[in-house]
C-alpha positions in Angstrom: 69.6 -17.1 -42.4 68.1 -15.7 -45.6 64.6 -16.8 -44.5 65.0 -15.5 -40.9 66.2 -12.1 -42.2 63.4 -11.9 -44.8 60.8 -12.6 -42.0 62.2 -9.9 -39.7 62.2 -7.3 -42.5 58.6 -8.2 -43.6 57.1 -8.6 -40.1 56.1 -4.9 -39.5 54.3 -4.8 -42.9 52.4 -8.1 -42.1 51.3 -6.8 -38.7 50.2 -3.4 -40.1 47.9 -5.3 -42.4 46.3 -7.2 -39.5 46.2 -4.4 -36.9 43.2 -2.1 -36.7 42.0 0.6 -34.4 39.0 -0.3 -32.0 37.4 1.7 -29.1 36.9 0.9 -25.5 34.4 2.6 -23.2 35.8 4.0 -19.9 33.0 4.8 -17.5 33.2 7.3 -14.7 30.9 9.5 -12.5 31.0 13.0 -11.0 29.0 14.3 -8.0 28.0 17.9 -7.2 26.1 19.3 -4.2 24.7 22.8 -3.8 23.4 24.3 -0.5 20.0 25.9 0.1 19.0 28.7 2.4 16.6 27.6 5.2 12.9 27.5 4.0 13.9 28.7 0.4 13.4 26.4 -2.6 15.1 28.8 -5.1 18.9 28.4 -5.6 21.1 31.2 -4.3 24.3 31.3 -6.2 25.9 33.5 -3.5 25.1 31.2 -0.6 28.2 29.6 1.1 30.3 27.9 -1.7 27.5 27.6 -4.3 29.2 30.1 -6.8 32.3 27.8 -7.0 30.3 24.7 -7.2 28.1 26.1 -10.0 31.2 27.1 -11.9 32.5 23.5 -11.6 29.1 22.1 -12.9 29.2 24.5 -15.9 32.8 23.7 -16.7 32.1 19.9 -16.4 29.0 20.0 -18.6 30.7 22.3 -21.1 33.7 20.0 -21.4 31.5 17.0 -22.0 29.3 18.9 -24.5 32.4 19.8 -26.6 34.0 16.3 -26.4 32.7 14.1 -29.1 34.1 11.0 -27.5 32.4 11.5 -24.1 28.7 11.2 -23.4 26.5 11.3 -20.3 24.8 7.9 -19.7 22.7 8.8 -16.7 22.0 11.3 -13.9 20.7 11.0 -10.3 19.0 14.0 -8.9 18.0 14.5 -5.3 16.6 17.3 -3.3 16.3 17.4 0.6 14.8 19.5 3.4 16.0 19.5 6.9 13.4 17.9 9.3 12.4 21.3 11.0 9.0 22.6 9.8 5.7 21.0 9.0 5.7 17.7 6.9 3.8 19.1 4.0 6.0 22.1 3.7 9.2 20.0 3.9 7.9 17.7 1.1 7.2 20.7 -1.0 10.6 22.3 -0.2 12.6 19.2 -1.2 10.6 18.6 -4.4 11.2 22.1 -5.5 14.9 22.2 -4.6 15.3 19.1 -6.8 13.4 21.1 -9.5 15.6 24.1 -9.3 18.8 21.9 -9.4 17.5 20.3 -12.6 16.7 23.7 -14.1 20.3 24.8 -13.5 21.7 21.6 -15.2 19.3 21.9 -18.2 20.4 25.5 -18.7 23.9 24.2 -19.7 22.9 20.9 -21.3 19.6 19.2 -22.0 19.2 15.9 -20.1 16.5 13.7 -21.6 14.2 11.9 -19.2 15.4 8.5 -20.5 18.9 9.2 -18.9 17.5 10.1 -15.4 18.1 7.1 -13.2 16.6 8.5 -10.0 14.7 11.6 -9.1 14.0 11.5 -5.4 13.1 14.2 -2.7 13.7 13.4 0.9 13.4 14.6 4.5 16.7 12.9 5.6 16.0 11.6 9.1 18.4 8.8 8.7 21.2 11.1 7.7 20.2 13.4 10.6 20.6 10.5 13.0 24.1 9.6 11.6 25.4 13.2 11.9 24.1 13.4 15.5 25.7 10.1 16.4 29.0 11.2 14.9 29.0 14.6 16.6 30.2 15.7 20.1 26.9 17.1 21.0 26.5 17.2 24.8 23.1 15.6 24.9 23.3 13.5 21.8 22.0 10.2 23.5 18.8 12.0 24.4 18.5 13.2 20.8 19.1 9.7 19.4 16.4 8.2 21.7 13.8 10.7 20.3 14.9 10.1 16.7 14.7 6.3 17.1 11.0 6.6 18.2 10.2 6.6 14.5 8.0 8.8 12.4 4.5 9.8 13.6 2.6 12.7 12.1 0.4 14.7 14.5 -1.9 17.6 13.8 -0.5 21.0 13.6 -1.8 24.5 12.8 -3.6 25.2 9.5 -4.7 21.6 8.9 -1.1 20.6 8.5 0.8 17.8 10.2 4.3 17.7 11.9 6.6 14.8 13.0 6.1 14.4 16.7 9.9 13.9 17.1 10.4 17.5 16.0 8.2 18.8 18.7 10.1 16.9 21.3 13.4 17.9 20.0 12.6 21.6 20.1 11.4 21.3 23.8 14.5 19.3 24.9 16.4 21.2 27.6 14.2 24.2 27.1 15.3 24.6 23.5 19.0 24.7 24.2 19.7 21.4 22.4 17.7 22.5 19.3 19.9 25.6 19.1 23.0 23.5 19.1 21.5 21.3 16.3 20.8 24.2 13.9 24.4 24.4 12.8 26.1 22.6 11.4 23.9 19.5 11.6 20.6 20.8 10.3 22.4 23.2 8.0 24.1 20.3 6.2 20.7 18.6 5.5 19.5 21.3 3.1 21.0 20.5 -0.2 20.5 19.3 -3.8 22.6 16.5 -5.4 23.4 15.6 -8.9 25.5 12.6 -9.8 26.5 12.4 -13.5 27.5 9.0 -15.1 29.5 9.2 -18.3 31.5 7.1 -20.7 34.5 8.1 -22.7 35.5 6.2 -25.9 39.2 5.7 -26.2 40.9 4.4 -29.5 42.8 1.2 -28.8 44.9 -0.6 -31.4 44.1 -4.3 -31.6 45.1 -7.3 -33.7 42.3 -8.7 -35.8 42.5 -12.3 -36.9 40.8 -12.9 -40.2 37.6 -14.9 -39.6 38.6 -17.6 -42.1 41.7 -18.3 -40.1 40.1 -18.2 -36.7 39.6 -21.5 -34.8 36.0 -22.6 -33.9 36.9 -22.4 -30.2 37.9 -18.8 -30.7 34.6 -17.9 -32.5 32.5 -19.5 -29.7 34.2 -17.3 -27.1 33.5 -14.0 -28.8 31.1 -11.8 -26.7 29.7 -8.3 -26.9 30.0 -6.2 -23.7 27.7 -3.3 -23.0 29.4 0.1 -22.9 26.4 2.1 -21.6 24.4 0.0 -19.2 21.0 1.4 -18.2 19.9 1.2 -14.6 16.6 1.4 -12.7 16.3 2.7 -9.0 14.2 0.8 -6.5 13.3 2.2 -3.0 11.4 -0.2 -0.7 8.5 1.2 1.3 6.6 0.4 4.5 2.9 0.7 4.5 0.3 1.2 7.3 -3.3 0.7 6.3 -6.8 0.0 7.4 -9.8 -1.7 5.6 -12.8 0.6 5.2 -15.2 -2.4 4.8 -14.0 -3.9 8.1 -14.4 -0.5 9.9 -18.0 -0.3 8.5 -18.6 -3.7 10.0 -17.3 -2.4 13.4 -14.3 -4.6 13.1 -11.1 -2.8 14.3 -8.3 -3.6 11.9 -4.8 -2.6 11.0 -2.4 -4.0 8.4 1.3 -3.6 7.8 3.1 -4.1 4.5 6.7 -4.0 3.5 8.4 -4.3 0.1 10.8 -7.2 0.0 12.1 -6.7 -3.6 10.9 -5.1 -6.9 7.7 -7.1 -7.6 7.4 -8.7 -4.1 6.0 -7.6 -0.8 4.6 -9.0 2.4 1.5 -7.9 4.3 -0.1 -8.9 7.5 -3.6 -7.6 8.5 -5.2 -8.1 11.9 -9.0 -7.9 12.6 -10.7 -7.8 16.0 -14.5 -7.6 16.7 -16.0 -8.1 20.2 -19.4 -6.4 19.6 -23.0 -7.4 19.1 -25.0 -5.9 16.2 -28.2 -4.2 17.5 -29.0 -7.1 19.8 -27.1 -9.9 21.7 -28.4 -12.6 19.3 -26.6 -11.0 16.2 -22.9 -11.0 16.3 -19.8 -11.7 14.3 -17.1 -11.7 16.9 -13.7 -12.7 15.6 -9.9 -12.3 15.9 -8.3 -12.8 12.5 -4.8 -12.8 11.2 -4.1 -13.2 7.5 -0.4 -12.8 6.4 0.1 -12.7 2.6 2.9 -12.7 0.1 2.2 -10.6 -2.9 3.6 -10.4 -6.5 3.3 -7.1 -8.5 3.8 -7.7 -12.3 4.6 -4.1 -12.9 6.9 -1.7 -10.9 5.3 1.7 -11.4 5.7 5.3 -10.3 9.5 5.5 -10.1 10.1 2.1 -8.6 7.1 1.6 -6.4 5.1 -1.7 -6.2 1.8 -0.4 -7.5 -0.9 -1.5 -10.0 -2.3 -5.0 -10.1 -1.1 -7.8 -7.7 -1.7 -11.4 -6.9 -1.2 -12.8 -3.4 -1.1 -16.1 -1.6 -2.2 -15.9 2.1 -2.5 -18.0 5.2 -5.5 -17.4 7.5 -6.3 -18.0 11.1 -9.5 -16.9 12.8 -11.2 -17.4 16.2 -14.9 -16.8 15.8 -18.2 -16.6 17.5 -21.2 -15.6 15.4 -25.0 -15.7 15.3 -27.5 -14.2 12.9 -30.6 -14.0 15.1 -31.5 -17.6 14.3 -31.9 -20.5 16.7 -28.2 -21.3 16.9 -24.9 -19.7 17.7 -21.6 -21.0 16.3 -18.2 -20.9 18.0 -14.8 -22.5 17.3 -14.5 -25.7 19.2 -14.2 -24.9 23.0 -13.0 -21.3 22.0 -9.6 -22.5 21.2 -9.8 -24.3 17.8 -9.4 -21.5 15.2 -10.1 -22.0 11.5 -6.8 -22.5 9.8 -6.4 -22.3 6.0 -5.3 -20.1 3.2 -6.0 -19.1 -0.4 -5.3 -16.7 -3.2 -6.1 -13.0 -3.7 -6.1 -10.4 -6.5 -6.1 -6.6 -6.1 -5.2 -3.2 -7.3 -3.4 -0.3 -5.7 -2.9 3.3 -6.8 -1.7 6.6 -5.3 -4.2 9.3 -4.3 -1.9 12.1 -3.3 0.7 14.1 -5.2 3.6 12.9 -3.0 2.5 9.3 -3.5 2.4 8.6 0.2 -1.3 8.0 0.3 -2.8 5.0 -1.6 -6.2 3.3 -2.0 -6.2 -0.4 -2.5 -9.0 -2.9 -3.6 -8.6 -6.6 -2.7 -10.7 -9.7 -3.1 -9.7 -13.3 -2.2 -11.0 -16.8 -1.7 -9.7 -19.6 0.5 -10.2 -23.1 2.0 -10.5 -23.7 5.7 -11.1 -27.0 7.7 -13.3 -25.9 10.6 -14.2 -27.6 14.0 -16.9 -25.8 15.9 -19.6 -26.0 18.6 -23.4 -25.3 18.0 -25.2 -23.6 20.9 -28.8 -22.4 21.3 -28.8 -18.6 20.5 -30.1 -16.9 23.6 -30.0 -13.3 24.6 -27.6 -14.2 27.3 -25.2 -16.5 25.5 -24.1 -18.2 28.6 -27.5 -19.7 29.0 -27.4 -21.2 25.5 -27.3 -25.0 25.7 -24.7 -27.0 23.7 -26.3 -28.7 20.8 -23.7 -30.5 18.9 -20.2 -30.5 17.4 -19.6 -30.1 13.7 -16.6 -30.6 11.5 -16.3 -29.7 7.9 -14.3 -27.9 5.2 -15.4 -24.4 4.4 -14.5 -22.6 1.1 -15.4 -19.2 -0.3 -14.7 -15.5 -0.1 -12.3 -14.8 2.8 -11.0 -11.3 1.7 -12.9 -8.1 0.7 -11.1 -4.9 1.4 -11.1 -1.3 0.3 -8.1 0.0 2.2 -6.5 3.4 2.7 -2.7 3.3 3.3 0.2 5.6 4.1 3.7 4.7 3.3 7.3 5.5 4.4 10.1 5.2 1.8 13.0 3.2 3.3 15.7 5.2 1.5 18.5 3.6 3.4 17.8 0.5 1.5 17.5 2.1 -1.9 19.5 0.3 -4.7 20.0 0.2 -8.4 19.7 -2.7 -10.8 20.3 -3.2 -14.5 17.2 -2.8 -16.7 16.2 -6.2 -17.8 18.1 -7.9 -14.9 21.6 -9.2 -14.9 24.8 -8.0 -13.1 
């Protein structure tokens, strides 16, 4: 009984010697939205509920600034412009709405660039479609059909361009539908967003076991957990492009490329040439398809697959060519294309401020088993007699391109991931 009583009396003092205070990080986020007047990039504090929202932003940032245990770990900024208006003006408008929102935030607290996760401007056609689909608009099915036609820029006044869907929507039902879309649907698409991520450190008492008494199994299970994770934002893009070298050789060509993941994309170019060069005995007629997977070592320009890349491609080509010599060469019976593949290397960089236009340089080599017929090369190729059949393996340069491309950001599939990988 004496031992039990002594243990009970001394237990609080023993525990107080082992107990220490630790901290744990509690993460949270706060979202704010401000509205903008149509066609205006500057922030109007008197517009709708902006005055109240600005007051909330000021109070939130002031509270964090004065709280030594709370710190901002990241910010997402976004600026938008409703689809009405020319494309160039809407891009300018959304970028400057993002700028004025950032300036407002920085007037209360300075946010270093290292804490900005995303900084995107947008013409939110996807959000426009969603709002129409959820509305009780009388002719919404007609509106949705037009929106689903997809983006296509057409010439407009003053060397500007405009989305063809906008022109159709404004003409729908003699303008009656457009008047119904103006408010609240289009009104709701003119905004600036800021999402703040923060961490608050809370003191937590915990029991510390002296290291000399800890078991080996306990030591091996110790781990350090990050309190302030850092994120990158990645937005996939869809590219439409054409090879200027192919066009110079009178080969019609078009290529499509889509980002599959950060560092990875897939492209498929198509070439077609059915012409003679200057005379009927000189030709390089072909139909070529060359799909390619690409790896981009660096993700540049706010999450875009740019810079150097390496690619692996498959090639298929039907061909009929002659170089004003005695013979003409054609794939066996006109239905035995060259099939093969190879490797490529290239470089891509933006050439416009909004990073929609790019220039791309590509060179590649491959190996192709070919089976072809040799004919006499006559002015009327139908009169050329069959000479022989050849089979061999051809290898050499199978890609040479200087391409101009235009891309569309697929913001619906935008996502964040931890810097350096991991969960």
